[in-house]
N, CA, C and O atoms as a GROMACS GRO file, in nm:
protein
  544
    1UNK      N    1  -4.324   3.658  -0.697
    1UNK     CA    2  -4.329   3.626  -0.837
    1UNK      C    3  -4.330   3.473  -0.852
    1UNK      O    4  -4.252   3.404  -0.786
    2UNK      N    5  -4.413   3.424  -0.935
    2UNK     CA    6  -4.425   3.280  -0.957
    2UNK      C    7  -4.328   3.234  -1.065
    2UNK      O    8  -4.307   3.301  -1.167
    3UNK      N    9  -4.271   3.123  -1.039
    3UNK     CA   10  -4.179   3.065  -1.138
    3UNK      C   11  -4.254   2.960  -1.216
    3UNK      O   12  -4.344   2.894  -1.163
    4UNK      N   13  -4.219   2.943  -1.342
    4UNK     CA   14  -4.287   2.838  -1.419
    4UNK      C   15  -4.245   2.701  -1.368
    4UNK      O   16  -4.130   2.682  -1.326
    5UNK      N   17  -4.336   2.609  -1.371
    5UNK     CA   18  -4.305   2.474  -1.323
    5UNK      C   19  -4.212   2.405  -1.422
    5UNK      O   20  -4.218   2.431  -1.542
    6UNK      N   21  -4.125   2.318  -1.371
    6UNK     CA   22  -4.033   2.248  -1.461
    6UNK      C   23  -4.111   2.156  -1.553
    6UNK      O   24  -4.220   2.110  -1.519
    7UNK      N   25  -4.055   2.128  -1.670
    7UNK     CA   26  -4.125   2.039  -1.763
    7UNK      C   27  -4.141   1.901  -1.703
    7UNK      O   28  -4.059   1.856  -1.622
    8UNK      N   29  -4.247   1.834  -1.742
    8UNK     CA   30  -4.270   1.699  -1.690
    8UNK      C   31  -4.162   1.606  -1.743
    8UNK      O   32  -4.119   1.620  -1.858
    9UNK      N   33  -4.118   1.511  -1.661
    9UNK     CA   34  -4.009   1.423  -1.705
    9UNK      C   35  -4.054   1.331  -1.817
    9UNK      O   36  -4.156   1.263  -1.808
   10UNK      N   37  -3.976   1.330  -1.921
   10UNK     CA   38  -3.995   1.238  -2.033
   10UNK      C   39  -3.860   1.173  -2.059
   10UNK      O   40  -3.758   1.225  -2.014
   11UNK      N   41  -3.857   1.062  -2.128
   11UNK     CA   42  -3.728   0.996  -2.153
   11UNK      C   43  -3.628   1.087  -2.225
   11UNK      O   44  -3.508   1.066  -2.212
   12UNK      N   45  -3.675   1.186  -2.300
   12UNK     CA   46  -3.585   1.272  -2.375
   12UNK      C   47  -3.513   1.372  -2.284
   12UNK      O   48  -3.398   1.407  -2.310
   13UNK      N   49  -3.580   1.419  -2.176
   13UNK     CA   50  -3.516   1.520  -2.093
   13UNK      C   51  -3.470   1.468  -1.957
   13UNK      O   52  -3.432   1.546  -1.870
   14UNK      N   53  -3.474   1.336  -1.937
   14UNK     CA   54  -3.426   1.278  -1.812
   14UNK      C   55  -3.275   1.254  -1.821
   14UNK      O   56  -3.224   1.222  -1.928
   15UNK      N   57  -3.203   1.270  -1.710
   15UNK     CA   58  -3.063   1.229  -1.710
   15UNK      C   59  -3.054   1.078  -1.732
   15UNK      O   60  -3.150   1.005  -1.707
   16UNK      N   61  -2.938   1.034  -1.780
   16UNK     CA   62  -2.922   0.893  -1.815
   16UNK      C   63  -2.948   0.803  -1.695
   16UNK      O   64  -3.008   0.696  -1.710
   17UNK      N   65  -2.903   0.843  -1.576
   17UNK     CA   66  -2.920   0.758  -1.458
   17UNK      C   67  -3.067   0.737  -1.425
   17UNK      O   68  -3.104   0.633  -1.371
   18UNK      N   69  -3.152   0.836  -1.456
   18UNK     CA   70  -3.293   0.821  -1.426
   18UNK      C   71  -3.369   0.758  -1.542
   18UNK      O   72  -3.476   0.700  -1.521
   19UNK      N   73  -3.316   0.769  -1.662
   19UNK     CA   74  -3.387   0.718  -1.778
   19UNK      C   75  -3.393   0.565  -1.775
   19UNK      O   76  -3.494   0.507  -1.814
   20UNK      N   77  -3.287   0.502  -1.731
   20UNK     CA   78  -3.284   0.356  -1.725
   20UNK      C   79  -3.269   0.320  -1.578
   20UNK      O   80  -3.157   0.318  -1.525
   21UNK      N   81  -3.378   0.290  -1.514
   21UNK     CA   82  -3.376   0.260  -1.372
   21UNK      C   83  -3.388   0.109  -1.354
   21UNK      O   84  -3.491   0.052  -1.390
   22UNK      N   85  -3.285   0.043  -1.301
   22UNK     CA   86  -3.289  -0.102  -1.289
   22UNK      C   87  -3.390  -0.151  -1.185
   22UNK      O   88  -3.422  -0.270  -1.182
   23UNK      N   89  -3.440  -0.062  -1.100
   23UNK     CA   90  -3.533  -0.105  -0.996
   23UNK      C   91  -3.676  -0.121  -1.047
   23UNK      O   92  -3.756  -0.192  -0.986
   24UNK      N   93  -3.708  -0.057  -1.158
   24UNK     CA   94  -3.843  -0.062  -1.211
   24UNK      C   95  -3.843  -0.141  -1.341
   24UNK      O   96  -3.744  -0.142  -1.413
   25UNK      N   97  -3.954  -0.207  -1.372
   25UNK     CA   98  -3.960  -0.282  -1.498
   25UNK      C   99  -3.950  -0.187  -1.616
   25UNK      O  100  -3.986  -0.070  -1.608
   26UNK      N  101  -3.900  -0.240  -1.726
   26UNK     CA  102  -3.884  -0.159  -1.846
   26UNK      C  103  -4.019  -0.116  -1.901
   26UNK      O  104  -4.113  -0.195  -1.910
   27UNK      N  105  -4.026   0.010  -1.935
   27UNK     CA  106  -4.146   0.063  -2.000
   27UNK      C  107  -4.112   0.090  -2.145
   27UNK      O  108  -3.996   0.082  -2.184
   28UNK      N  109  -4.212   0.122  -2.223
   28UNK     CA  110  -4.186   0.150  -2.364
   28UNK      C  111  -4.094   0.270  -2.380
   28UNK      O  112  -4.014   0.275  -2.473
   29UNK      N  113  -4.106   0.368  -2.289
   29UNK     CA  114  -4.017   0.484  -2.292
   29UNK      C  115  -3.873   0.445  -2.264
   29UNK      O  116  -3.781   0.500  -2.324
   30UNK      N  117  -3.854   0.352  -2.173
   30UNK     CA  118  -3.719   0.308  -2.142
   30UNK      C  119  -3.659   0.228  -2.256
   30UNK      O  120  -3.538   0.235  -2.280
   31UNK      N  121  -3.741   0.151  -2.327
   31UNK     CA  122  -3.688   0.077  -2.442
   31UNK      C  123  -3.634   0.174  -2.545
   31UNK      O  124  -3.528   0.150  -2.602
   32UNK      N  125  -3.706   0.283  -2.569
   32UNK     CA  126  -3.658   0.383  -2.664
   32UNK      C  127  -3.529   0.447  -2.614
   32UNK      O  128  -3.437   0.469  -2.692
   33UNK      N  129  -3.522   0.477  -2.485
   33UNK     CA  130  -3.404   0.540  -2.428
   33UNK      C  131  -3.285   0.444  -2.432
   33UNK      O  132  -3.173   0.486  -2.460
   34UNK      N  133  -3.308   0.318  -2.404
   34UNK     CA  134  -3.199   0.220  -2.408
   34UNK      C  135  -3.145   0.206  -2.549
   34UNK      O  136  -3.025   0.193  -2.569
   35UNK      N  137  -3.233   0.210  -2.646
   35UNK     CA  138  -3.189   0.203  -2.786
   35UNK      C  139  -3.105   0.326  -2.820
   35UNK      O  140  -3.004   0.316  -2.890
   36UNK      N  141  -3.148   0.443  -2.771
   36UNK     CA  142  -3.072   0.565  -2.796
   36UNK      C  143  -2.935   0.559  -2.727
   36UNK      O  144  -2.834   0.601  -2.784
   37UNK      N  145  -2.933   0.506  -2.606
   37UNK     CA  146  -2.806   0.494  -2.535
   37UNK      C  147  -2.711   0.399  -2.607
   37UNK      O  148  -2.592   0.427  -2.619
   38UNK      N  149  -2.764   0.287  -2.656
   38UNK     CA  150  -2.681   0.190  -2.728
   38UNK      C  151  -2.627   0.254  -2.856
   38UNK      O  152  -2.511   0.235  -2.891
   39UNK      N  153  -2.712   0.328  -2.924
   39UNK     CA  154  -2.670   0.395  -3.048
   39UNK      C  155  -2.560   0.497  -3.018
   39UNK      O  156  -2.462   0.505  -3.092
   40UNK      N  157  -2.577   0.575  -2.912
   40UNK     CA  158  -2.476   0.674  -2.875
   40UNK      C  159  -2.344   0.606  -2.835
   40UNK      O  160  -2.236   0.654  -2.869
   41UNK      N  161  -2.355   0.495  -2.763
   41UNK     CA  162  -2.235   0.421  -2.722
   41UNK      C  163  -2.162   0.366  -2.844
   41UNK      O  164  -2.040   0.375  -2.852
   42UNK      N  165  -2.237   0.309  -2.938
   42UNK     CA  166  -2.176   0.255  -3.059
   42UNK      C  167  -2.109   0.365  -3.141
   42UNK      O  168  -2.001   0.346  -3.197
   43UNK      N  169  -2.175   0.480  -3.147
   43UNK     CA  170  -2.120   0.594  -3.222
   43UNK      C  171  -1.988   0.640  -3.157
   43UNK      O  172  -1.891   0.668  -3.227
   44UNK      N  173  -1.986   0.649  -3.024
   44UNK     CA  174  -1.864   0.691  -2.953
   44UNK      C  175  -1.752   0.590  -2.974
   44UNK      O  176  -1.636   0.629  -2.993
   45UNK      N  177  -1.783   0.460  -2.970
   45UNK     CA  178  -1.681   0.358  -2.993
   45UNK      C  179  -1.626   0.366  -3.135
   45UNK      O  180  -1.506   0.349  -3.156
   46UNK      N  181  -1.713   0.391  -3.232
   46UNK     CA  182  -1.668   0.403  -3.371
   46UNK      C  183  -1.575   0.523  -3.387
   46UNK      O  184  -1.474   0.515  -3.456
   47UNK      N  185  -1.609   0.636  -3.321
   47UNK     CA  186  -1.523   0.755  -3.329
   47UNK      C  187  -1.388   0.728  -3.263
   47UNK      O  188  -1.284   0.769  -3.314
   48UNK      N  189  -1.389   0.658  -3.149
   48UNK     CA  190  -1.264   0.627  -3.081
   48UNK      C  191  -1.177   0.535  -3.166
   48UNK      O  192  -1.056   0.555  -3.174
   49UNK      N  193  -1.238   0.436  -3.229
   49UNK     CA  194  -1.162   0.346  -3.317
   49UNK      C  195  -1.104   0.421  -3.435
   49UNK      O  196  -0.991   0.395  -3.477
   50UNK      N  197  -1.181   0.515  -3.491
   50UNK     CA  198  -1.132   0.594  -3.604
   50UNK      C  199  -1.013   0.680  -3.560
   50UNK      O  200  -0.914   0.691  -3.633
   51UNK      N  201  -1.023   0.743  -3.442
   51UNK     CA  202  -0.911   0.824  -3.392
   51UNK      C  203  -0.787   0.737  -3.368
   51UNK      O  204  -0.675   0.777  -3.401
   52UNK      N  205  -0.809   0.618  -3.312
   52UNK     CA  206  -0.697   0.528  -3.284
   52UNK      C  207  -0.629   0.486  -3.415
   52UNK      O  208  -0.506   0.485  -3.424
   53UNK      N  209  -0.709   0.453  -3.516
   53UNK     CA  210  -0.654   0.412  -3.645
   53UNK      C  211  -0.580   0.528  -3.713
   53UNK      O  212  -0.474   0.509  -3.772
   54UNK      N  213  -0.638   0.648  -3.703
   54UNK     CA  214  -0.575   0.766  -3.763
   54UNK      C  215  -0.440   0.792  -3.695
   54UNK      O  216  -0.343   0.826  -3.763
   55UNK      N  217  -0.433   0.778  -3.563
   55UNK     CA  218  -0.308   0.798  -3.490
   55UNK      C  219  -0.204   0.694  -3.531
   55UNK      O  220  -0.086   0.728  -3.547
   56UNK      N  221  -0.245   0.568  -3.547
   56UNK     CA  222  -0.151   0.464  -3.588
   56UNK      C  223  -0.098   0.493  -3.728
   56UNK      O  224   0.021   0.473  -3.755
   57UNK      N  225  -0.185   0.540  -3.817
   57UNK     CA  226  -0.140   0.573  -3.953
   57UNK      C  227  -0.041   0.688  -3.951
   57UNK      O  228   0.058   0.687  -4.025
   58UNK      N  229  -0.065   0.789  -3.865
   58UNK     CA  230   0.028   0.901  -3.854
   58UNK      C  231   0.163   0.854  -3.799
   58UNK      O  232   0.268   0.900  -3.844
   59UNK      N  233   0.159   0.764  -3.702
   59UNK     CA  234   0.284   0.714  -3.645
   59UNK      C  235   0.362   0.633  -3.748
   59UNK      O  236   0.484   0.643  -3.755
   60UNK      N  237   0.291   0.553  -3.829
   60UNK     CA  238   0.360   0.477  -3.934
   60UNK      C  239   0.421   0.571  -4.036
   60UNK      O  240   0.532   0.547  -4.084
   61UNK      N  241   0.350   0.678  -4.071
   61UNK     CA  242   0.401   0.774  -4.168
   61UNK      C  243   0.525   0.845  -4.114
   61UNK      O  244   0.613   0.883  -4.191
   62UNK      N  245   0.532   0.864  -3.983
   62UNK     CA  246   0.647   0.932  -3.923
   62UNK      C  247   0.760   0.836  -3.887
   62UNK      O  248   0.861   0.878  -3.831
   63UNK      N  249   0.743   0.708  -3.917
   63UNK     CA  250   0.848   0.610  -3.891
   63UNK      C  251   0.847   0.556  -3.748
   63UNK      O  252   0.946   0.499  -3.703
   64UNK      N  253   0.737   0.573  -3.679
   64UNK     CA  254   0.725   0.522  -3.542
   64UNK      C  255   0.642   0.396  -3.547
   64UNK      O  256   0.535   0.394  -3.609
   65UNK      N  257   0.688   0.291  -3.482
   65UNK     CA  258   0.613   0.167  -3.478
   65UNK      C  259   0.502   0.181  -3.374
   65UNK      O  260   0.532   0.190  -3.255
   66UNK      N  261   0.374   0.184  -3.416
   66UNK     CA  262   0.266   0.204  -3.318
   66UNK      C  263   0.248   0.086  -3.224
   66UNK      O  264   0.188   0.100  -3.117
   67UNK      N  265   0.298  -0.030  -3.263
   67UNK     CA  266   0.281  -0.148  -3.177
   67UNK      C  267   0.385  -0.154  -3.066
   67UNK      O  268   0.369  -0.229  -2.970
   68UNK      N  269   0.494  -0.074  -3.080
   68UNK     CA  270   0.596  -0.079  -2.976
   68UNK      C  271   0.547  -0.011  -2.849
   68UNK      O  272   0.583  -0.052  -2.739
   69UNK      N  273   0.466   0.092  -2.864
   69UNK     CA  274   0.411   0.161  -2.747
   69UNK      C  275   0.520   0.233  -2.669
   69UNK      O  276   0.637   0.231  -2.707
   70UNK      N  277   0.480   0.296  -2.564
   70UNK     CA  278   0.576   0.368  -2.480
   70UNK      C  279   0.584   0.303  -2.343
   70UNK      O  280   0.614   0.370  -2.244
   71UNK      N  281   0.559   0.176  -2.339
   71UNK     CA  282   0.558   0.107  -2.210
   71UNK      C  283   0.685   0.026  -2.191
   71UNK      O  284   0.680  -0.085  -2.138
   72UNK      N  285   0.800   0.080  -2.234
   72UNK     CA  286   0.926   0.010  -2.213
   72UNK      C  287   0.954   0.003  -2.064
   72UNK      O  288   0.940   0.102  -1.991
   73UNK      N  289   0.992  -0.114  -2.020
   73UNK     CA  290   1.020  -0.134  -1.878
   73UNK      C  291   1.171  -0.135  -1.860
   73UNK      O  292   1.241  -0.212  -1.927
   74UNK      N  293   1.219  -0.053  -1.772
   74UNK     CA  294   1.362  -0.048  -1.743
   74UNK      C  295   1.391  -0.154  -1.638
   74UNK      O  296   1.334  -0.152  -1.528
   75UNK      N  297   1.479  -0.244  -1.672
   75UNK     CA  298   1.513  -0.351  -1.580
   75UNK      C  299   1.605  -0.297  -1.470
   75UNK      O  300   1.700  -0.225  -1.500
   76UNK      N  301   1.577  -0.330  -1.346
   76UNK     CA  302   1.664  -0.283  -1.238
   76UNK      C  303   1.800  -0.353  -1.245
   76UNK      O  304   1.810  -0.468  -1.288
   77UNK      N  305   1.901  -0.283  -1.202
   77UNK     CA  306   2.035  -0.338  -1.202
   77UNK      C  307   2.048  -0.431  -1.081
   77UNK      O  308   2.030  -0.387  -0.968
   78UNK      N  309   2.079  -0.559  -1.105
   78UNK     CA  310   2.093  -0.650  -0.991
   78UNK      C  311   2.218  -0.613  -0.910
   78UNK      O  312   2.327  -0.600  -0.965
   79UNK      N  313   2.199  -0.597  -0.783
   79UNK     CA  314   2.310  -0.562  -0.696
   79UNK      C  315   2.318  -0.660  -0.582
   79UNK      O  316   2.217  -0.710  -0.531
   80UNK      N  317   2.439  -0.687  -0.543
   80UNK     CA  318   2.462  -0.774  -0.429
   80UNK      C  319   2.427  -0.698  -0.302
   80UNK      O  320   2.461  -0.580  -0.289
   81UNK      N  321   2.359  -0.763  -0.209
   81UNK     CA  322   2.330  -0.693  -0.084
   81UNK      C  323   2.459  -0.660  -0.010
   81UNK      O  324   2.552  -0.740  -0.005
   82UNK      N  325   2.463  -0.542   0.045
   82UNK     CA  326   2.582  -0.497   0.115
   82UNK      C  327   2.578  -0.553   0.257
   82UNK      O  328   2.484  -0.529   0.333
   83UNK      N  329   2.682  -0.626   0.291
   83UNK     CA  330   2.691  -0.677   0.428
   83UNK      C  331   2.758  -0.569   0.510
   83UNK      O  332   2.873  -0.533   0.488
   84UNK      N  333   2.683  -0.519   0.604
   84UNK     CA  334   2.738  -0.414   0.688
   84UNK      C  335   2.805  -0.477   0.809
   84UNK      O  336   2.745  -0.554   0.884
   85UNK      N  337   2.928  -0.443   0.824
   85UNK     CA  338   3.002  -0.492   0.938
   85UNK      C  339   2.984  -0.389   1.049
   85UNK      O  340   3.029  -0.275   1.038
   86UNK      N  341   2.918  -0.432   1.154
   86UNK     CA  342   2.892  -0.340   1.264
   86UNK      C  343   3.019  -0.321   1.346
   86UNK      O  344   3.097  -0.413   1.367
   87UNK      N  345   3.035  -0.200   1.391
   87UNK     CA  346   3.148  -0.169   1.477
   87UNK      C  347   3.127  -0.232   1.615
   87UNK      O  348   3.222  -0.259   1.688
   88UNK      N  349   3.000  -0.254   1.649
   88UNK     CA  350   2.967  -0.307   1.781
   88UNK      C  351   2.908  -0.448   1.769
   88UNK      O  352   2.841  -0.481   1.672
   89UNK      N  353   2.935  -0.528   1.868
   89UNK     CA  354   2.882  -0.664   1.874
   89UNK      C  355   2.737  -0.660   1.920
   89UNK      O  356   2.690  -0.560   1.975
   90UNK      N  357   2.666  -0.771   1.898
   90UNK     CA  358   2.528  -0.784   1.945
   90UNK      C  359   2.527  -0.889   2.055
   90UNK      O  360   2.586  -0.996   2.042
   91UNK      N  361   2.459  -0.856   2.163
   91UNK     CA  362   2.451  -0.948   2.276
   91UNK      C  363   2.363  -1.068   2.242
   91UNK      O  364   2.283  -1.062   2.149
   92UNK      N  365   2.380  -1.177   2.318
   92UNK     CA  366   2.295  -1.295   2.302
   92UNK      C  367   2.196  -1.299   2.416
   92UNK      O  368   2.231  -1.277   2.532
   93UNK      N  369   2.069  -1.327   2.383
   93UNK     CA  370   1.965  -1.333   2.485
   93UNK      C  371   1.983  -1.457   2.571
   93UNK      O  372   2.025  -1.562   2.523
   94UNK      N  373   1.951  -1.444   2.699
   94UNK     CA  374   1.951  -1.558   2.790
   94UNK      C  375   1.810  -1.615   2.786
   94UNK      O  376   1.715  -1.550   2.830
   95UNK      N  377   1.797  -1.736   2.734
   95UNK     CA  378   1.666  -1.795   2.709
   95UNK      C  379   1.589  -1.816   2.839
   95UNK      O  380   1.468  -1.794   2.844
   96UNK      N  381   1.658  -1.858   2.942
   96UNK     CA  382   1.589  -1.888   3.069
   96UNK      C  383   1.556  -1.764   3.151
   96UNK      O  384   1.480  -1.773   3.247
   97UNK      N  385   1.613  -1.648   3.114
   97UNK     CA  386   1.587  -1.524   3.188
   97UNK      C  387   1.542  -1.416   3.090
   97UNK      O  388   1.627  -1.348   3.030
   98UNK      N  389   1.411  -1.397   3.071
   98UNK     CA  390   1.365  -1.290   2.981
   98UNK      C  391   1.410  -1.154   3.033
   98UNK      O  392   1.401  -1.125   3.152
   99UNK      N  393   1.459  -1.070   2.941
   99UNK     CA  394   1.504  -0.936   2.978
   99UNK      C  395   1.651  -0.930   3.014
   99UNK      O  396   1.701  -0.824   3.052
  100UNK      N  397   1.721  -1.042   3.001
  100UNK     CA  398   1.864  -1.045   3.030
  100UNK      C  399   1.939  -1.094   2.907
  100UNK      O  400   1.889  -1.177   2.831
  101UNK      N  401   2.061  -1.041   2.888
  101UNK     CA  402   2.146  -1.083   2.777
  101UNK      C  403   2.287  -1.109   2.830
  101UNK      O  404   2.323  -1.066   2.939
  102UNK      N  405   2.364  -1.181   2.748
  102UNK     CA  406   2.505  -1.200   2.781
  102UNK      C  407   2.585  -1.086   2.719
  102UNK      O  408   2.570  -1.057   2.600
  103UNK      N  409   2.668  -1.021   2.799
  103UNK     CA  410   2.760  -0.920   2.748
  103UNK      C  411   2.858  -0.992   2.657
  103UNK      O  412   2.926  -1.084   2.702
  104UNK      N  413   2.869  -0.953   2.528
  104UNK     CA  414   2.957  -1.026   2.437
  104UNK      C  415   3.105  -1.009   2.471
  104UNK      O  416   3.187  -1.086   2.420
  105UNK      N  417   3.143  -0.913   2.554
  105UNK     CA  418   3.282  -0.892   2.590
  105UNK      C  419   3.322  -0.973   2.712
  105UNK      O  420   3.431  -1.030   2.717
  106UNK      N  421   3.233  -0.978   2.812
  106UNK     CA  422   3.268  -1.046   2.937
  106UNK      C  423   3.190  -1.175   2.958
  106UNK      O  424   3.223  -1.254   3.046
  107UNK      N  425   3.088  -1.196   2.877
  107UNK     CA  426   3.001  -1.313   2.886
  107UNK      C  427   2.928  -1.321   3.021
  107UNK      O  428   2.902  -1.430   3.072
  108UNK      N  429   2.896  -1.204   3.077
  108UNK     CA  430   2.821  -1.198   3.202
  108UNK      C  431   2.681  -1.147   3.172
  108UNK      O  432   2.659  -1.078   3.073
  109UNK      N  433   2.585  -1.182   3.258
  109UNK     CA  434   2.446  -1.142   3.238
  109UNK      C  435   2.429  -0.992   3.264
  109UNK      O  436   2.486  -0.936   3.358
  110UNK      N  437   2.350  -0.929   3.177
  110UNK     CA  438   2.321  -0.786   3.189
  110UNK      C  439   2.170  -0.769   3.179
  110UNK      O  440   2.106  -0.827   3.091
  111UNK      N  441   2.113  -0.688   3.269
  111UNK     CA  442   1.969  -0.661   3.269
  111UNK      C  443   1.939  -0.554   3.163
  111UNK      O  444   1.988  -0.442   3.173
  112UNK      N  445   1.858  -0.591   3.061
  112UNK     CA  446   1.823  -0.496   2.955
  112UNK      C  447   1.671  -0.478   2.946
  112UNK      O  448   1.620  -0.436   2.842
  113UNK      N  449   1.599  -0.508   3.054
  113UNK     CA  450   1.453  -0.492   3.053
  113UNK      C  451   1.418  -0.345   3.028
  113UNK      O  452   1.475  -0.256   3.091
  114UNK      N  453   1.326  -0.323   2.936
  114UNK     CA  454   1.281  -0.187   2.904
  114UNK      C  455   1.367  -0.115   2.803
  114UNK      O  456   1.335  -0.002   2.766
  115UNK      N  457   1.474  -0.177   2.757
  115UNK     CA  458   1.560  -0.114   2.656
  115UNK      C  459   1.521  -0.170   2.520
  115UNK      O  460   1.520  -0.292   2.502
  116UNK      N  461   1.489  -0.083   2.423
  116UNK     CA  462   1.445  -0.131   2.292
  116UNK      C  463   1.553  -0.210   2.220
  116UNK      O  464   1.673  -0.188   2.239
  117UNK      N  465   1.508  -0.303   2.136
  117UNK     CA  466   1.599  -0.385   2.057
  117UNK      C  467   1.679  -0.296   1.962
  117UNK      O  468   1.625  -0.201   1.904
  118UNK      N  469   1.808  -0.326   1.946
  118UNK     CA  470   1.894  -0.251   1.857
  118UNK      C  471   1.964  -0.133   1.924
  118UNK      O  472   2.048  -0.068   1.862
  119UNK      N  473   1.930  -0.105   2.049
  119UNK     CA  474   1.991   0.008   2.119
  119UNK      C  475   2.135  -0.025   2.157
  119UNK      O  476   2.165  -0.136   2.201
  120UNK      N  477   2.222   0.072   2.141
  120UNK     CA  478   2.362   0.057   2.178
  120UNK      C  479   2.374   0.087   2.327
  120UNK      O  480   2.338   0.196   2.373
  121UNK      N  481   2.427  -0.010   2.403
  121UNK     CA  482   2.440   0.009   2.548
  121UNK      C  483   2.579  -0.029   2.594
  121UNK      O  484   2.659  -0.085   2.518
  122UNK      N  485   2.607   0.001   2.721
  122UNK     CA  486   2.734  -0.036   2.783
  122UNK      C  487   2.703  -0.097   2.918
  122UNK      O  488   2.620  -0.046   2.993
  123UNK      N  489   2.768  -0.207   2.948
  123UNK     CA  490   2.748  -0.275   3.077
  123UNK      C  491   2.810  -0.188   3.187
  123UNK      O  492   2.930  -0.160   3.184
  124UNK      N  493   2.728  -0.147   3.285
  124UNK     CA  494   2.784  -0.062   3.391
  124UNK      C  495   2.887  -0.135   3.478
  124UNK      O  496   2.968  -0.071   3.545
  125UNK      N  497   2.884  -0.267   3.478
  125UNK     CA  498   2.980  -0.343   3.559
  125UNK      C  499   3.109  -0.375   3.484
  125UNK      O  500   3.203  -0.427   3.543
  126UNK      N  501   3.114  -0.343   3.354
  126UNK     CA  502   3.234  -0.367   3.274
  126UNK      C  503   3.321  -0.241   3.285
  126UNK      O  504   3.273  -0.130   3.262
  127UNK      N  505   3.446  -0.258   3.319
  127UNK     CA  506   3.534  -0.143   3.341
  127UNK      C  507   3.578  -0.074   3.214
  127UNK      O  508   3.618   0.042   3.218
  128UNK      N  509   3.574  -0.143   3.100
  128UNK     CA  510   3.622  -0.084   2.975
  128UNK      C  511   3.510  -0.003   2.909
  128UNK      O  512   3.408  -0.061   2.873
  129UNK      N  513   3.527   0.128   2.893
  129UNK     CA  514   3.421   0.210   2.833
  129UNK      C  515   3.401   0.184   2.684
  129UNK      O  516   3.299   0.225   2.627
  130UNK      N  517   3.495   0.116   2.619
  130UNK     CA  518   3.481   0.086   2.476
  130UNK      C  519   3.402  -0.042   2.452
  130UNK      O  520   3.373  -0.074   2.336
  131UNK      N  521   3.367  -0.115   2.555
  131UNK     CA  522   3.292  -0.240   2.541
  131UNK      C  523   3.142  -0.212   2.533
  131UNK      O  524   3.067  -0.242   2.626
  132UNK      N  525   3.101  -0.154   2.422
  132UNK     CA  526   2.959  -0.128   2.399
  132UNK      C  527   2.904  -0.240   2.313
  132UNK      O  528   2.978  -0.303   2.237
  133UNK      N  529   2.774  -0.264   2.324
  133UNK     CA  530   2.710  -0.369   2.244
  133UNK      C  531   2.564  -0.334   2.222
  133UNK      O  532   2.508  -0.246   2.287
  134UNK      N  533   2.504  -0.405   2.127
  134UNK     CA  534   2.363  -0.379   2.092
  134UNK      C  535   2.273  -0.484   2.157
  134UNK      O  536   2.310  -0.600   2.172
  135UNK      N  537   2.153  -0.437   2.193
  135UNK     CA  538   2.052  -0.527   2.251
  135UNK      C  539   1.987  -0.604   2.136
  135UNK      O  540   1.948  -0.543   2.036
  136UNK      N  541   1.976  -0.737   2.148
  136UNK     CA  542   1.915  -0.814   2.037
  136UNK      C  543   1.766  -0.789   2.024
  136UNK      O  544   1.701  -0.846   1.936
   0.00000   0.00000   0.00000
């Protein structure tokens, strides 16, 4: 069964994107379409302005200030930063020996290569099991 061929494209039945093509020079058909588009745009803007004005009038009649809007910004409460006192001391890095730190309890060098920063460790050579410290 044969289908009827689609109507030939004219400015009236073209989608807006095809009616005004910036790649091709303006033709008389495009001038008419551009005028129609401008007229439709102006009409839509006028309707939007009328709706906006009608809404403002309704808000004034209801005792709501339309200029106040609903964009109130809540100010954050200023708070002092909390200084956390760590239960454990932090070791000091030995500048001349990368990967080594001073044990804050005994002040002896400890090898911490491969241990991530902030990890809680204990010096295996320190006899006190409570002498834990963090890697810087």
